[in-house]
C-alpha positions, -999 to +999 in steps of 0.1 A: -275+183+241-306+196+223-326+171+201-317+191+170-280+189+177-283+152+185-302+145+152-276+165+132-247+146+148-264+113+141-270+122+105-233+133+101-221+100+116-244+079+093-232+098+062-195+095+073-199+057+075-222+053+045-203+074+018-171+054+018-190+023+007-194+041-027-157+047-031-145+038-066-122+008-067-097+005-095-072-021-107-035-017-107-010-038-125+027-035-122+061-049-112+073-046-077+101-020-075+106-022-037+091-031-004+091-020+032+116-044+047+106-037+083+070-047+077+080-077+056+103-091+083+082-083+114+050-103+107+035-124+134+006-148+136-017-131+160-050-114+164-035-082+150-034-074+113-001-076+094+008-051+067+029-052+036+038-020+018+052-021-017+060+003-045+048-008-080+060+005-114+027+010-133+035+021-168-002+023-178-012+046-150-010+084-146+016+080-120+046+057-130+051+046-094+025+040-067+025+027-031+002-001-023-006-012+013-018-048+019-034-057+052-047-090+065-045-113+095-023-138+078+015-137+077+016-137+039-001-108+020+018-112-013+031-143-029+069-146-027+072-148-066+065-111-069+094-100-047+119-106-076+103-076-094+099-095-127+062-106-126+032-084-129+012-080-097-025-073-103-044-058-074-078-042-068-073-010-048-089+021-033-071+055-033-059+064+002-046+100+004-037+096+041-006+075+033+008+095+004+045+098+008+069+126-001+103+118-015+105+080-007+140+065-002+151+033-020+181+012-010+197-018-027+208-033+006+196-027+042+215-020+073+202-014+108+205+023+104+187+024+071+158+000+077+132+025+089+115+046+063+132+030+033+122+006+005+144-023-003+147-026-041+138-059-057+165-076-077+150-065-110+153-028-101+187-027-082+206-017-114+179+009-124+163+024-093+135+050-098+145+086-102+135+110-073+098+107-067+082+139-053+049+123-042+042+086-041+004+082-043-009+055-019-036+029-025-051+003-001-053-032-015-087-048-013-085-083+001-107-108-017-110-143-004-099-168-031-127-192-042 
């Protein structure tokens, strides 16, 4: 590889790693509409990260419903009190276009056949599930260690 090509590739790699550090974070606040029951039930204490994916109803945002993905090494990413869907969950997030979802499915009860690819509605939203959502915008939650 020529020195010019090598320098150019090095510059591109540095920029690719450096630019995301300037990504704009924002805060979301909303009630939990539903959650990915497979991720919620399959957490393990190990060296691998666990994930929790939830859908929030955010009346003050451009999109009424948003998907938020929480990742950490612990077995609890979200406090249990939010799974009723009655309390506001406040989270700092980064927009992640790679996990946007088209036409998400919500269910009020799960069965083995329905578990994959669905969101289990919280008790607060079982009687009034969201209307059809064309695109569910995705956000990655930013983990902050509590002081």
